[in-house]
GUMARKE-837744 format. One record per atom (N, C-alpha, C): residue number from 1; residue in one letter; x negated, y, z negated. Coordinates in pm, whole numbers, plus 50000, padded with zeros to 5 digits. Last residue first. Layout:
BEGIN
   nr  rest     px     py     pz
  NUM     a      X      Y      Z
...
***
This chain:
BEGIN
   nr  rest     px     py     pz
  286     d  13462  14765  80815
  286     d  13329  14770  80875
  286     d  13342  14766  81028
  285     s  13727  14713  80774
  285     s  13682  14852  80763
  285     s  13547  14870  80828
  284     n  13732  14438  80788
  284     n  13803  14513  80891
  284     n  13758  14659  80893
  283     h  13597  14375  80555
  283     h  13535  14338  80683
  283     h  13599  14418  80797
  282     s  13787  14463  80372
  282     s  13654  14523  80373
  282     s  13584  14498  80506
  281     n  13995  14291  80431
  281     n  14015  14434  80447
  281     n  13882  14507  80456
  280     a  13883  14049  80360
  280     a  13924  14069  80499
  280     a  13940  14217  80528
  279     d  13848  14093  80086
  279     d  13732  14066  80170
  279     d  13762  14093  80316
  278     c  14113  14122  80009
  278     c  14020  14233  79988
  278     c  13898  14217  80077
  277     f  14203  13868  80071
  277     f  14261  13982  80142
  277     f  14169  14104  80130
  276     s  14059  13720  79888
  276     s  14032  13698  80030
  276     s  14089  13811  80114
  275     q  14174  13818  79651
  275     q  14032  13840  79677
  275     q  14000  13822  79825
  274     v  14433  13723  79685
  274     v  14411  13867  79674
  274     v  14266  13899  79706
  273     m  14383  13448  79678
  273     m  14431  13508  79802
  273     m  14411  13658  79800
  272     m  14307  13415  79412
  272     m  14210  13384  79517
  272     m  14251  13448  79650
  271     a  14547  13480  79290
  271     a  14430  13563  79263
  271     a  14322  13541  79369
  270     g  14700  13266  79387
  270     g  14736  13403  79423
  270     g  14618  13497  79402
  269     l  14584  13051  79259
  269     l  14572  13060  79405
  269     l  14603  13201  79453
  268     e  14666  13115  78997
  268     e  14524  13103  79031
  268     e  14502  13119  79182
  267     k  14944  13102  79024
  267     k  14881  13228  78984
  267     k  14733  13228  79020
  266     s  14973  12833  79086
  266     s  15016  12933  79183
  266     s  14953  13069  79152
  265     r  14890  12721  78846
  265     r  14808  12700  78966
  265     r  14844  12800  79074
  264     n  15103  12797  78685
  264     n  14968  12849  78656
  264     n  14875  12833  78775
  263     t  15305  12646  78809
  263     t  15314  12792  78802
  263     t  15177  12854  78779
  262     a  15217  12387  78762
  262     a  15228  12434  78901
  262     a  15236  12587  78906
  261     a  15236  12383  78481
  261     a  15107  12361  78546
  261     a  15108  12413  78690
  260     e  15513  12419  78447
  260     e  15418  12517  78392
  260     e  15282  12506  78460
  259     v  15611  12189  78568
  259     v  15648  12321  78622
  259     v  15551  12428  78574
  258     a  15494  11998  78396
  258     a  15464  11997  78540
  258     a  15494  12133  78603
  257     n  15609  12050  78149
  257     n  15465  12071  78165
  257     n  15425  12076  78312
  256     i  15871  11971  78207
  256     i  15842  12110  78167
  256     i  15695  12142  78189
  255     l  15824  11700  78258
  255     l  15875  11786  78365
  255     l  15850  11933  78333
  254     t  15736  11617  78001
  254     t  15649  11601  78118
  254     t  15694  11691  78233
  253     t  15959  11662  77841
  253     t  15837  11739  77817
  253     t  15744  11734  77938
  252     r  16136  11470  77958
  252     r  16172  11611  77950
  252     r  16045  11698  77935
  251     l  15997  11222  77924
  251     l  16030  11274  78057
  251     l  16056  11424  78053
  250     g  15903  11072  77704
  250     g  15859  11212  77723
  250     g  15892  11271  77858
  249     g  15989  10825  77633
  249     g  15877  10830  77727
  249     g  15831  10971  77757
  248     s  16208  10886  77483
  248     s  16092  10831  77412
  248     s  15968  10831  77502
  247     e  16376  10971  77691
  247     e  16332  11066  77588
  247     e  16209  11014  77514
  246     l  16413  10730  77831
  246     l  16352  10846  77897
  246     l  16299  10946  77796
  245     t  16542  10578  77632
  245     t  16412  10535  77684
  245     t  16339  10650  77752
  244     a  16777  10721  77603
  244     a  16688  10707  77487
  244     a  16548  10665  77530
  243     l  16888  10679  77858
  243     l  16845  10813  77818
  243     l  16748  10807  77699
  242     g  16954  10404  77845
  242     g  16855  10451  77941
  242     g  16800  10588  77903
  241     a  17147  10416  77645
  241     a  17029  10330  77626
  241     a  16917  10374  77720
  240     i  17335  10578  77761
  240     i  17265  10628  77642
  240     i  17142  10544  77612
  239     a  17422  10408  77970
  239     a  17355  10535  78000
  239     a  17277  10586  77880
  238     t  17548  10187  77842
  238     t  17426  10169  77921
  238     t  17350  10300  77941
  237     g  17670  10252  77501
  237     g  17676  10213  77642
  237     g  17541  10205  77711
  236     g  17719  10340  77244
  236     g  17665  10205  77260
  236     g  17658  10158  77403
  235     p  17954  10571  77363
  235     p  17890  10511  77245
  235     p  17845  10367  77271
  234     s  17859  10688  77692
  234     s  17962  10643  77597
  234     s  17892  10573  77480
  233     t  17771  10935  77928
  233     t  17731  10847  77817
  233     t  17849  10813  77727
  232     v  17880  11110  78104
  232     v  17834  10981  78157
  232     v  17805  10882  78044
  231     k  17934  11333  77960
  231     k  18047  11266  78025
  231     k  18009  11127  78076
  230     d  17685  11422  77884
  230     d  17771  11364  77781
  230     d  17889  11288  77841
  229     k  17601  11531  78126
  229     k  17531  11414  78071
  229     k  17620  11342  77969
  228     l  17765  11752  78138
  228     l  17784  11645  78236
  228     l  17716  11516  78189
  227     q  17654  11899  77926
  227     q  17795  11859  77921
  227     q  17822  11743  78017
  226     g  17393  11939  78017
  226     g  17415  11864  77894
  226     g  17558  11815  77881
  225     p  17428  12104  78240
  225     p  17386  11964  78259
  225     p  17405  11879  78134
  224     h  17731  12293  78232
  224     h  17594  12276  78183
  224     h  17554  12130  78201
  223     e  17914  12339  78540
  223     e  17903  12293  78402
  223     e  17756  12280  78363
  222     q  17968  12399  78800
  222     q  17906  12504  78718
  222     q  17901  12467  78570
  221     t  18067  12230  78991
  221     t  18145  12244  78868
  221     t  18095  12359  78780
  220     e  17876  12256  79197
  220     e  18017  12283  79224
  220     e  18101  12300  79098
  219     i  17626  12196  79079
  219     i  17647  12323  79149
  219     i  17796  12355  79163
  218     l  17666  11939  78967
  218     l  17620  12051  78885
  218     l  17655  12185  78949
  217     l  17738  11794  79196
  217     l  17831  11805  79084
  217     l  17795  11923  78994
  216     k  17501  11808  79343
  216     k  17624  11870  79396
  216     k  17727  11890  79286
  215     a  17331  11660  79176
  215     a  17302  11801  79204
  215     a  17427  11873  79254
  214     a  17454  11408  79189
  214     a  17441  11476  79059
  214     a  17416  11626  79079
  213     g  17429  11347  79463
  213     g  17562  11362  79401
  213     g  17557  11437  79270
  212     l  17147  11334  79491
  212     l  17228  11428  79570
  212     l  17363  11454  79503
  211     v  17088  11123  79314
  211     v  17030  11257  79292
  211     v  17112  11363  79367
  210     t  17233  10919  79440
  210     t  17263  10955  79302
  210     t  17210  11094  79268
  209     q  17107  10899  79684
  209     q  17246  10945  79681
  209     q  17286  10987  79540
  208     a  16858  10795  79597
  208     a  16866  10924  79664
  208     a  17007  10982  79659
  207     a  16939  10547  79480
  207     a  16863  10646  79403
  207     a  16877  10786  79465
  206     l  17066  10416  79693
  206     l  17141  10446  79571
  206     l  17070  10553  79487
  205     f  16850  10392  79876
  205     f  16972  10465  79910
  205     f  17048  10507  79785
  204     l  16672  10233  79730
  204     l  16633  10368  79770
  204     l  16755  10453  79805
  203     s  16826  09998  79705
  203     s  16780  10069  79587
  203     s  16743  10213  79619
  202     d  16860  09912  79965
  202     d  16977  09950  79885
  202     d  16936  10035  79765
  201     q  16587  09865  80037
  201     q  16672  09956  80114
  201     q  16791  10004  80031
  200     r  16502  09672  79849
  200     r  16435  09802  79859
  200     r  16525  09904  79929
  199     s  16773  09513  79666
  199     s  16681  09520  79780
  199     s  16619  09660  79784
  198     l  16770  09458  79307
  198     l  16825  09517  79429
  198     l  16723  09510  79542
  197     g  16641  09359  79070
  197     g  16704  09267  79164
  197     g  16762  09325  79292
  196     v  16496  09517  78903
  196     v  16611  09450  78844
  196     v  16695  09374  78946
  195     k  16300  09614  79077
  195     k  16260  09532  78962
  195     k  16376  09455  78902
  194     v  16450  09774  79246
  194     v  16391  09651  79299
  194     v  16353  09557  79185
  193     g  16507  09979  79066
  193     g  16616  09901  79124
  193     g  16566  09769  79179
  192     a  16251  10080  79023
  192     a  16324  10019  78911
  192     a  16438  09931  78962
  191     d  16198  10185  79272
  191     d  16115  10075  79223
  191     d  16187  10000  79110
  190     a  16389  10390  79265
  190     a  16401  10283  79365
  190     a  16317  10162  79324
  189     l  16286  10547  79061
  189     l  16418  10486  79044
  189     l  16437  10370  79142
  188     a  16047  10627  79187
  188     a  16042  10547  79064
  188     a  16175  10476  79039
  187     d  16149  10778  79399
  187     d  16064  10663  79427
  187     d  16058  10569  79307
  186     v  16279  10978  79255
  186     v  16358  10887  79340
  186     v  16277  10761  79371
  185     i  16054  11101  79137
  185     i  16160  11043  79053
  185     i  16243  10942  79133
  184     l  15918  11191  79364
  184     l  15854  11096  79274
  184     l  15957  11026  79186
  183     f  16106  11369  79466
  183     f  16066  11254  79547
  183     f  16001  11147  79459
  182     i  16107  11555  79256
  182     i  16228  11474  79281
  182     i  16195  11352  79366
  181     y  15856  11669  79284
  181     y  15891  11602  79159
  181     y  16009  11508  79181
  180     a  15880  11778  79539
  180     a  15780  11672  79516
  180     a  15811  11595  79387
  179     p  16072  11978  79501
  179     p  16105  11860  79580
  179     p  16007  11745  79560
  178     g  15921  12174  79339
  178     g  16023  12084  79284
  178     g  16059  11963  79368
  177     s  15765  12370  79441
  177     s  15702  12239  79421
  177     s  15803  12132  79381
  176     g  15969  12564  79456
  176     g  15876  12543  79566
  176     g  15812  12406  79560
  175     s  16104  12556  79209
  175     s  16174  12512  79330
  175     s  16081  12491  79449
  174     l  15868  12586  79013
  174     l  15995  12514  78995
  174     l  16052  12464  79127
  173     g  15642  12718  79109
  173     g  15625  12603  79020
  173     g  15751  12520  79005
  172     t  15761  12925  79253
  172     t  15675  12828  79323
  172     t  15660  12701  79241
  171     t  15880  13060  79043
  171     t  15964  12999  79146
  171     t  15887  12894  79224
  170     a  15654  13154  78916
  170     a  15741  13060  78845
  170     a  15833  12988  78943
  169     d  15565  13329  79112
  169     d  15481  13214  79077
  169     d  15563  13108  79004
  168     m  15764  13521  79110
  168     m  15753  13436  79228
  168     m  15663  13314  79201
  167     l  15762  13693  78902
  167     l  15829  13565  78879
  167     l  15823  13473  79001
  166     e  15660  13932  78987
  166     e  15567  13839  78923
  166     e  15629  13703  78895
  165     n  15876  14080  79080
  165     n  15789  14011  79176
  165     n  15702  13905  79112
  164     e  16189  14090  78951
  164     e  16049  14094  78910
  164     e  15964  14012  79006
  163     k  16432  14039  79064
  163     k  16393  14180  79048
  163     k  16245  14193  79015
  162     l  16509  13801  79300
  162     l  16434  13825  79177
  162     l  16393  13972  79171
  161     f  16792  13645  79428
  161     f  16706  13763  79434
  161     f  16640  13783  79299
  160     i  16836  13324  79583
  160     i  16851  13412  79469
  160     i  16757  13531  79488
  159     c  17008  13122  79830
  159     c  16908  13218  79787
  159     c  16941  13281  79652
  158     k  17034  12812  80013
  158     k  17089  12910  79919
  158     k  16976  12995  79861
  157     g  16986  12746  80360
  157     g  17012  12698  80224
  157     g  17075  12806  80139
  156     i  16938  12874  80594
  156     i  16867  12747  80573
  156     i  16886  12694  80431
  155     s  17078  13105  80594
  155     s  17103  13016  80708
  155     s  17031  12883  80692
  154     s  16982  13253  80393
  154     s  17104  13176  80363
  154     s  17138  13082  80477
  153     f  16784  13393  80513
  153     f  16745  13270  80445
  153     f  16865  13191  80392
  152     i  16930  13607  80633
  152     i  16841  13522  80712
  152     i  16818  13388  80642
  151     e  17061  13720  80411
  151     e  17139  13663  80522
  151     e  17054  13567  80605
  150     m  16847  13810  80259
  150     m  16938  13710  80202
  150     m  17019  13642  80313
  149     a  16745  14002  80436
  149     a  16664  13885  80400
  149     a  16751  13774  80344
  148     l  16960  14182  80431
  148     l  16919  14119  80557
  148     l  16837  13993  80530
  147     q  16956  14259  80163
  147     q  17073  14190  80216
  147     q  17041  14118  80347
  146     i  16710  14391  80156
  146     i  16731  14274  80072
  146     i  16848  14191  80124
  145     d  16766  14602  80330
  145     d  16660  14507  80362
  145     d  16678  14377  80284
  144     e  16960  14737  80184
  144     e  16999  14674  80310
  144     e  16894  14571  80353
  143     q  16805  14837  79981
  143     q  16908  14739  79948
  143     q  16954  14666  80073
  142     t  16464  14854  80109
  142     t  16594  14908  80073
  142     t  16690  14797  80033
  141     a  16121  14861  80014
  141     a  16234  14788  80074
  141     a  16364  14847  80022
  140     h  15913  14972  79878
  140     h  15972  15051  79987
  140     h  16087  14981  80058
  139     a  15825  14787  79691
  139     a  15871  14919  79644
  139     a  15945  14997  79753
  138     g  15951  14461  79787
  138     g  15847  14559  79760
  138     g  15909  14694  79728
  137     a  16148  14195  79645
  137     a  16132  14310  79732
  137     a  16017  14400  79689
  136     a  16202  13842  79673
  136     a  16160  13958  79594
  136     a  16128  14072  79690
  135     i  16384  13543  79661
  135     i  16350  13662  79739
  135     i  16313  13775  79644
  134     a  16383  13189  79680
  134     a  16377  13310  79596
  134     a  16325  13425  79681
  133     t  16578  12913  79779
  133     t  16489  13021  79817
  133     t  16499  13138  79720
  132     a  16615  12590  79850
  132     a  16635  12679  79736
  132     a  16532  12790  79753
  131     a  16756  12454  80150
  131     a  16645  12514  80077
  131     a  16695  12591  79955
  130     e  16907  12303  80322
  130     e  16941  12300  80180
  130     e  16827  12358  80095
  129     k  16852  12244  80591
  129     k  16937  12360  80556
  129     k  16990  12354  80413
  128     v  16662  12063  80628
  128     v  16799  12011  80633
  128     v  16899  12117  80585
  127     a  16437  12221  80606
  127     a  16449  12134  80725
  127     a  16588  12075  80740
  126     a  16444  12329  80358
  126     a  16489  12414  80469
  126     a  16512  12331  80595
  125     a  16321  12171  80178
  125     a  16458  12134  80213
  125     a  16519  12226  80318
  124     i  16080  12289  80111
  124     i  16082  12196  80224
  124     i  16222  12156  80268
  123     n  16172  12632  80023
  123     n  16107  12503  80003
  123     n  16135  12410  80120
  122     p  16076  12985  80006
  122     p  16171  12876  80032
  122     p  16106  12743  79995
  121     m  16014  13280  79892
  121     m  15962  13147  79860
  121     m  16072  13044  79884
  120     v  15924  13598  80023
  120     v  16022  13489  80014
  120     v  15952  13359  79981
  119     r  15914  13948  80004
  119     r  15842  13822  79987
  119     r  15942  13712  79957
  118     i  15931  14233  80207
  118     i  16007  14133  80132
  118     i  15921  14007  80124
  117     l  15860  14578  80263
  117     l  15816  14439  80246
  117     l  15913  14356  80163
  116     r  15811  14825  80449
  116     r  15934  14770  80389
  116     r  15913  14620  80378
  115     l  15489  14965  80368
  115     l  15578  14887  80453
  115     l  15703  14849  80376
  114     n  15216  15188  80384
  114     n  15337  15146  80316
  114     n  15427  15073  80414
  113     m  14886  15070  80471
  113     m  15005  15153  80493
  113     m  15119  15101  80408
  112     k  14673  14887  80504
  112     k  14648  15027  80470
  112     k  14766  15118  80503
  111     v  14684  14619  80533
  111     v  14717  14697  80653
  111     v  14701  14847  80630
  110     c  14602  14541  80273
  110     c  14538  14485  80391
  110     c  14561  14571  80515
  109     t  14776  14664  80103
  109     t  14635  14703  80099
  109     t  14564  14658  80225
  108     e  15007  14522  80166
  108     e  15001  14665  80196
  108     e  14857  14716  80196
  107     m  14929  14269  80069
  107     m  14962  14287  80211
  107     m  14953  14434  80250
  106     a  14899  14311  79799
  106     a  14782  14271  79877
  106     a  14806  14292  80026
  105     a  15160  14364  79721
  105     a  15061  14472  79713
  105     a  14937  14439  79796
  104     l  15281  14112  79742
  104     l  15316  14217  79837
  104     l  15212  14329  79838
  103     p  15063  13825  79702
  103     p  15144  13935  79651
  103     p  15170  14042  79756
  102     v  15069  13506  79807
  102     v  15016  13635  79851
  102     v  15107  13748  79802
  101     g  15179  13257  79744
  101     g  15066  13306  79667
  101     g  15010  13441  79707
  100     a  15291  13157  80065
  100     a  15285  13132  79921
  100     a  15160  13194  79860
   99     a  15443  13348  80301
   99     a  15312  13292  80265
   99     a  15301  13279  80114
   98     i  15655  13467  80406
   98     i  15684  13344  80334
   98     i  15555  13273  80295
   97     s  15741  13808  80436
   97     s  15634  13708  80427
   97     s  15684  13584  80352
   96     i  15876  14054  80644
   96     i  15904  13945  80550
   96     i  15790  13845  80554
   95     v  15948  14384  80708
   95     v  15842  14283  80714
   95     v  15866  14180  80603
   94     l  16135  14588  80913
   94     l  16140  14509  80791
   94     l  16039  14396  80805
   93     k  16025  14894  81059
   93     k  16044  14749  81067
   93     k  16052  14689  80926
   92     s  15963  15151  81019
   92     s  16086  15127  81096
   92     s  16119  14979  81101
   91     t  15721  15175  80896
   91     t  15838  15164  80809
   91     t  15970  15152  80886
   90     d  15515  14961  81105
   90     d  15544  15088  81037
   90     d  15673  15070  80958
   89     l  15291  14794  81325
   89     l  15375  14792  81205
   89     l  15396  14934  81154
   88     k  15111  14783  81527
   88     k  15252  14792  81566
   88     k  15347  14788  81447
   87     p  14861  14753  81410
   87     p  14885  14869  81497
   87     p  15032  14888  81536
   86     a  14881  14499  81269
   86     a  14897  14627  81199
   86     a  14923  14746  81291
   85     t  14821  14257  81380
   85     t  14950  14318  81418
   85     t  14972  14456  81357
   84     e  14570  14192  81274
   84     e  14591  14188  81420
   84     e  14715  14267  81460
   83     i  14621  14203  81004
   83     i  14528  14300  81062
   83     i  14547  14308  81213
   82     l  14797  13980  80989
   82     l  14840  14115  80949
   82     l  14752  14222  81013
   81     v  14629  13772  81065
   81     v  14745  13805  81149
   81     v  14799  13944  81116
   80     t  14444  13777  80852
   80     t  14399  13792  80991
   80     t  14513  13835  81082
   79     a  14611  13729  80632
   79     a  14535  13854  80641
   79     a  14492  13882  80784
   78     l  14705  13466  80689
   78     l  14796  13580  80688
   78     l  14722  13712  80703
   77     i  14557  13240  80672
   77     i  14537  13321  80792
   77     i  14627  13444  80795
   76     q  14627  13124  80429
   76     q  14485  13143  80459
   76     q  14460  13231  80581
   75     p  14905  13088  80434
   75     p  14847  13196  80354
   75     p  14702  13228  80392
   74     k  15030  13027  80767
   74     k  14968  12977  80643
   74     k  14903  13093  80568
   73     v  15320  13217  80876
   73     v  15189  13155  80896
   73     v  15134  13108  80762
   72     a  15545  13368  80917
   72     a  15561  13229  80877
   72     a  15433  13151  80902
   71     y  15652  13671  80881
   71     y  15522  13607  80887
   71     y  15535  13467  80828
   70     i  15891  13830  81063
   70     i  15874  13726  80961
   70     i  15739  13658  80982
   69     v  16017  14142  81119
   69     v  15901  14056  81148
   69     v  15884  13959  81032
   68     i  16275  14311  81276
   68     i  16239  14233  81158
   68     i  16125  14139  81197
   67     d  16276  14429  81518
   67     d  16322  14511  81406
   67     d  16282  14446  81274
   66     a  16028  14384  81782
   66     a  16114  14338  81673
   66     a  16156  14449  81576
   65     e  15844  14441  81978
   65     e  15984  14432  82019
   65     e  16081  14411  81902
   64     t  15599  14431  81842
   64     t  15641  14555  81908
   64     t  15791  14555  81937
   63     v  15577  14163  81771
   63     v  15600  14264  81666
   63     v  15652  14394  81727
   62     a  15527  14046  82024
   62     a  15644  14007  81945
   62     a  15679  14112  81841
   61     k  15285  14168  82094
   61     k  15403  14184  82179
   61     k  15530  14155  82100
   60     l  15118  14070  81891
   60     l  15143  14214  81904
   60     l  15268  14242  81987
   59     n  15109  13792  81944
   59     n  15172  13843  81823
   59     n  15207  13991  81832
   58     n  15153  13604  82215
   58     n  15099  13736  82180
   58     n  15173  13793  82059
   57     g  15270  13391  82320
   57     g  15150  13364  82244
   57     g  15087  13491  82191
   56     t  15626  13371  82294
   56     t  15505  13433  82348
   56     t  15387  13390  82262
   55     t  15976  13317  82363
   55     t  15848  13280  82301
   55     t  15735  13357  82368
   54     r  16326  13328  82288
   54     r  16211  13375  82364
   54     r  16083  13337  82290
   53     v  16542  13036  82259
   53     v  16489  13165  82214
   53     v  16372  13205  82304
   52     k  16658  12790  82300
   52     k  16679  12894  82401
   52     k  16635  13032  82355
   51     y  16609  12570  82141
   51     y  16695  12675  82086
   51     y  16724  12790  82182
   50     t  16460  12384  82299
   50     t  16559  12339  82202
   50     t  16659  12447  82165
   49     s  16285  12534  82457
   49     s  16375  12438  82520
   49     s  16490  12400  82427
   48     k  16147  12676  82262
   48     k  16222  12748  82365
   48     k  16325  12657  82430
   47     i  16024  12473  82123
   47     i  16121  12556  82052
   47     i  16206  12637  82150
   46     e  15855  12363  82323
   46     e  15955  12281  82255
   46     e  16064  12367  82192
   45     d  15688  12575  82387
   45     d  15771  12515  82492
   45     d  15886  12435  82430
   44     l  15563  12611  82142
   44     l  15646  12719  82197
   44     l  15740  12664  82305
   43     k  15421  12372  82125
   43     k  15524  12402  82025
   43     k  15617  12511  82075
   42     s  15246  12402  82339
   42     s  15340  12289  82340
   42     s  15454  12312  82241
   41     q  15089  12615  82261
   41     q  15184  12635  82370
   41     q  15287  12524  82373
   40     r  15006  12717  81950
   40     r  15024  12595  82028
   40     r  15130  12617  82136
   39     v  15013  12945  81809
   39     v  14890  12923  81884
   39     v  14902  12800  81975
   38     d  15319  13130  81842
   38     d  15241  13021  81784
   38     d  15115  13005  81868
   37     t  15624  13315  81801
   37     t  15486  13301  81846
   37     t  15422  13181  81778
   36     c  15953  13401  81916
   36     c  15863  13321  81832
   36     c  15722  13318  81891
   35     i  16229  13609  81893
   35     i  16106  13581  81967
   35     i  16008  13514  81873
   34     i  16572  13654  81926
   34     i  16466  13591  81848
   34     i  16346  13566  81938
   33     n  16777  13736  82083
   33     n  16723  13836  81991
   33     n  16612  13779  81901
   32     k  16867  13519  82221
   32     k  16795  13621  82298
   32     k  16731  13727  82208
   31     p  17014  13376  82026
   31     p  16882  13330  82067
   31     p  16800  13436  82141
   30     a  17168  13588  81781
   30     a  17169  13532  81916
   30     a  17028  13489  81956
   29     c  17226  13500  81446
   29     c  17146  13579  81540
   29     c  17147  13511  81676
   28     s  17405  13342  81324
   28     s  17371  13467  81257
   28     s  17295  13561  81351
   27     k  17480  13092  81400
   27     k  17520  13205  81486
   27     k  17500  13340  81417
   26     s  17377  12880  81280
   26     s  17480  12951  81205
   26     s  17538  13068  81283
   25     g  17185  12807  81472
   25     g  17294  12715  81439
   25     g  17408  12782  81365
   24     v  17008  13025  81466
   24     v  17083  12995  81588
   24     v  17204  12908  81557
   23     l  16916  13012  81200
   23     l  16970  13136  81254
   23     l  17056  13112  81378
   22     g  16824  12743  81178
   22     g  16927  12797  81090
   22     g  16995  12920  81149
   21     s  16627  12726  81377
   21     s  16741  12635  81378
   21     s  16857  12690  81296
   20     v  16450  12922  81283
   20     v  16514  12937  81414
   20     v  16639  12850  81422
   19     l  16379  12803  81038
   19     l  16445  12934  81042
   19     l  16517  12956  81175
   18     a  16252  12570  81121
   18     a  16373  12560  81040
   18     a  16451  12691  81043
   17     d  16029  12680  81253
   17     d  16126  12600  81328
   17     d  16259  12592  81253
   16     g  15900  12794  81032
   16     g  15944  12877  81143
   16     g  16050  12808  81226
   15     m  15847  12564  80881
   15     m  15936  12665  80828
   15     m  15988  12757  80938
   14     n  15675  12416  81061
   14     n  15796  12357  81002
   14     n  15895  12462  80954
   13     g  15575  12674  81294
   13     g  15555  12547  81225
   13     g  15685  12498  81165
   12     a  15542  12906  81445
   12     a  15655  12818  81473
   12     a  15632  12678  81415
   11     g  15462  13227  81392
   11     g  15431  13094  81340
   11     g  15552  13003  81355
   10     l  15654  13489  81344
   10     l  15515  13461  81377
   10     l  15474  13330  81310
    9     i  15940  13586  81474
    9     i  15893  13485  81379
    9     i  15753  13445  81422
    8     a  16126  13876  81506
    8     a  16004  13808  81548
    8     a  15962  13711  81438
    7     i  16448  13976  81593
    7     i  16365  13912  81492
    7     i  16244  13844  81556
    6     k  16662  14245  81628
    6     k  16566  14159  81698
    6     k  16464  14108  81596
    5     k  17003  14286  81542
    5     k  16862  14294  81505
    5     k  16778  14198  81589
    4     d  17273  14266  81566
    4     d  17206  14358  81656
    4     d  17057  14373  81628
    3     n  17341  14070  81371
    3     n  17381  14054  81511
    3     n  17304  14144  81607
    2     l  17296  14101  81104
    2     l  17184  14056  81187
    2     l  17214  14059  81336
    1     m  17538  14171  80989
    1     m  17428  14268  80986
    1     m  17314  14231  81081
***
């Protein structure tokens, strides 16, 4: 579906770079059909040299030529970039935002028009093409638009579609922030390995590989984590002794509380972004 589509990626930061790498590497989109923008000429030169895509410092030019426009800019400047590019936006283009915390309704209010909008929440693992990405659609997006978004973001990992836009905050709390929780867990496991006599290098490798292997086993077998946990534990064994310690330390409750806290913070930031969009829209009207 993407082969004949021209894609503009506004913002060539970490996520923009990962998207270009995924699209070109998977051959989902020809380099000539991708145009990237950024305020840093050095970054544009780098991405052009690496992936052979087209680049420009002019957002309006990129949007004019595109069938699909991906806003890969920071949430704080999304309103500014939307207002800048609004003259070239209409319902002939699919508009995708990866700006965390910015509701689709706020974007439409900002540009004062109906758009075929898709909101996406990937995570940092996009850099190694293992992102966990949630996709939600605006009222004017079509089924084909959703499929196009799924195809784009499947090039950097795996996707799910959420029918309820309001669940994007929950996604931010779980998979968006989740890598940070896992990094902390791996760091703690590595420290534990050092404490019981392993070298730092070996301990970190074993901890990271253990997390990777456990996640792959869950995904490929489709078994419930409780069932897999039971397979590792034997009566009076080592794993059950370790699990009892984790339970007494409140690991399960702490992780649940962490996701809830991150979700609530996402909602708070979203409300702040809506207000900033309203302010930007008001200023633009003046």
